[in-house]
N, C-alpha and C positions, 0 to 999 in steps of 0.2 A: 253067024256073027256073034262076037262076044258081047255080053251085056255091058251097058255103060254105067251100071250101078251095082252095089253089093247085093247079091241075092240072099245073103244070110248064111248061117253055118250049115255045113253038110251034117248028115245024121249023127255021126260019131261025136262031133263037136257039140251038136245040139244037145245030145244026151248028157255030155259033161256039164254043159251050162245049166241044163235042167236040174242037175244034181247039186248045184251050188248050195252051200250051207247059209242061205240067206237069213235064217232065223238067228244065227250067231251074230250077225251084224245088227239086225233089227232090234233084237232084245239085249244087246250088249249093255252091261251096267255102266260102262264109262260114259255113254251118251255122246261118243265122239264121231258117230257116223251120220251123214245126211241120207236118210233112207226113204224119204217121202216120194221120190220120183223113180225109184227102182235102180237096179244094178246096171253097170255098163261093163261089157266083157272084153272087147277087143277092137282092133282095127287092122286091116291088111289081109294077108293070104292065109286061108284055112284049107286050101286045096292041095297042100303038099309041096308047094313051090317056094316056100320061104327059105332064104339062106341066112337072114339076119333076124334074130329074136331081140326085140326092143322091149325093155321093161320100164314102165313109168311108176307113178305113185298112186294117184287116185283121180277119178273123174271130177271135173268142175262143171259149170253150168252149160258151156258149149257142148261138152261131151254128153251130158245128160239129155240135152235137147236133140242131139244127133244120134244118140245111142251107139256112139263109137268113141273110143278113147283118143286123146291127143289130137283134137281137131281145132282147138282155139289158138290163141296167140303162141303158146308154147309148142303146140303141135305143128303150126305153120313154120316156126323156126326150125324145128326138127326136120320138117319136109325139105326145107332149104338145104340142110346138111346132107340129107339123102340124095338130093340132086347133085351136090358137089361130088358125092361118091359114085354117081351114076347108078344108084340103086333106086330105080323108079317104081319097082313093082315087088321084088322078091323079099318082102319083110312081113313080119307078124309082130304086132304090139299087144302086150298084156300088161296088167297093172298089179301093183302090190296089193291094193284093196279094191273091192268091187264097187264100193260106194265112196262118195266124197267124204272128206274128213273135216272136222272143226280143228283149226290150228295146224301147226307144223309138225313134222316128224320128230317128236321129242321122246323122252324115255318111256312115257306111258304108251305111245303108239308103237314104239319098238317092241315092248312087251306084248302088246296085242297082236302085232304081226307074227310073233313067235308062238301064239297060242296054237295048240295042236290042230284044232279043227280048221282054222284059217290057213295055217302053214301047209298042212297036208293037202288041202284042196288046191291051193295055189301050185304046189309041186306037181299035182296031177296034171294041171294045165301045161306046165313046163314040160313034163315028161311026154305028154301026148304030142306037143309041138316037136320035140326032139325025135320021137319015134316015127313021125309021119312026114318030116321035112328034112332036107339036106342042110341043116344048120352048120354054118362055119364060124359063127361068132355070136356073142351076146353083147348088147349095148344097154347099159343102165343109165338112167337119168335121175340123179339125185341120191340122197342117202337111203331113202326107204327102198328104192329099187335095188341098190347094191346090197343092202341087208337081206332082201328077199333072195337074191341070187346066191349070197354067201351061205344061205340055209337050204339050198337046193342040192342034195347029194348027186343027183343025176347029171348036173351040169359041170362037174369038175374037170371034164376033158375038153371043154370048150374055152377058147380065149374070151376073156371078159374085158370090155372097155368101159370104164366108169367115167361118165361125163357129168359136169355140173348140170343141174336142171335148167332147161331153157329160160325159166322165169326167175331164176336166182338173181339176187340184187347185185352181185359182184363177181368178177373173175370168170364169167362164163366163157367169153371168147378166148382169152389166153389159155384156159383149160382145153377148150375144143381144138385150138390150134396145136397144142402140144401133142395131141393124139391123132390128128387128122391123117397124117401120112401113114402111120402104123395101121390105123383102122382101114384105110383105103387098100393097103397092101394085103391085109388079111381077107377082106370081104371081096374086093374086086367089083367091077361094074356089072350090071345086067347085060345080057347079050345085046349088042348093037348100041349100047349107051356109052357116052363119053364122060370122063371125069373133069372136074375143074377144082384143082387142089390149091388154088390161090388162098393164102391165109386170110382169115377174117381181119377186119380193121378194129378200131377202138370201140365201135358199137355196131349193133345190127343196122343194116341199111335195107332199103326196099328190095335190092337184089339178093339179099340173104334170106328172104322169106318166100315161101312157096305155098300156093293154095293146096288144099287137100284134094286129091284126085276124086272125081265123081265116083269112080269104081270102088272107092273105099267107103262110100256113104250109101245109106238106104235110099230107095226111090221116094221121091216126093218132098225132099227138103227144099227150101228156098235156094235158088242158084248161088246166092251170096254166102251161104253158110259154109264156114271153113275157109274164108278168104278175107283179105284186108285186115289182118290182125284178129281181134275178137269182136263179136257182135252182141254178146250177152253180157250182163253184169254178174257179179257174184250173187249167190243166193242170199237173200236178205233175212231169211229165217229158215226154220226146218221145213216149212211147207210152202214157200213162195219163191218165184223167180221173176225177175224183171227182164224181159227180152226186148231188145231195142233193134229195130231194123235199120237199113241204110237210109 
């Protein structure tokens, strides 16, 4: 029987994660990173079955608590999009930054993203994903993710779909609708899965949001984590989180 939760990274991925340049973030003179609760590396398939590489920006509190990226409100909106595409399993999600950030992706963070140590390590992760999985497309969420992919030499042969970040304040759904059919045509559904390419309406509805699959999450999380929008608040300081249950 297949496990009902994420068993964690296989050895090659684990070694890559172990080699992360964490000190570059922890000791960064900008003070832009939330490092008190550790890095968050991925969500999805590390077993070589990913067809879609999804790149986000940085982990927030839901992600820090789950130790998986894109599991809060933004991740659940993304999961709804994947259900529309019929891509229920064959994806791998990585982020621009391993730690949460203070503020938005501005000029200073763009420069930090391009620092050789951070950029080289991130490209190592992308390269390993490409070398071990049959990727057919890259999906970026927001400006930080697009900038990361623009600076990944190894990805120049892959189609890239750049979407507004799920938590952006404006124009998310028109932007997603404008690329929905092309994205579906490029990626195709997982085996045995159906698509639903009905365009989004004026705002996200309950039917547009999907819970994070348990197989994407480590064992032992509360059953409600990754469902119903977001369950934690933003970090109140560098070393505190307020976690609110149902």
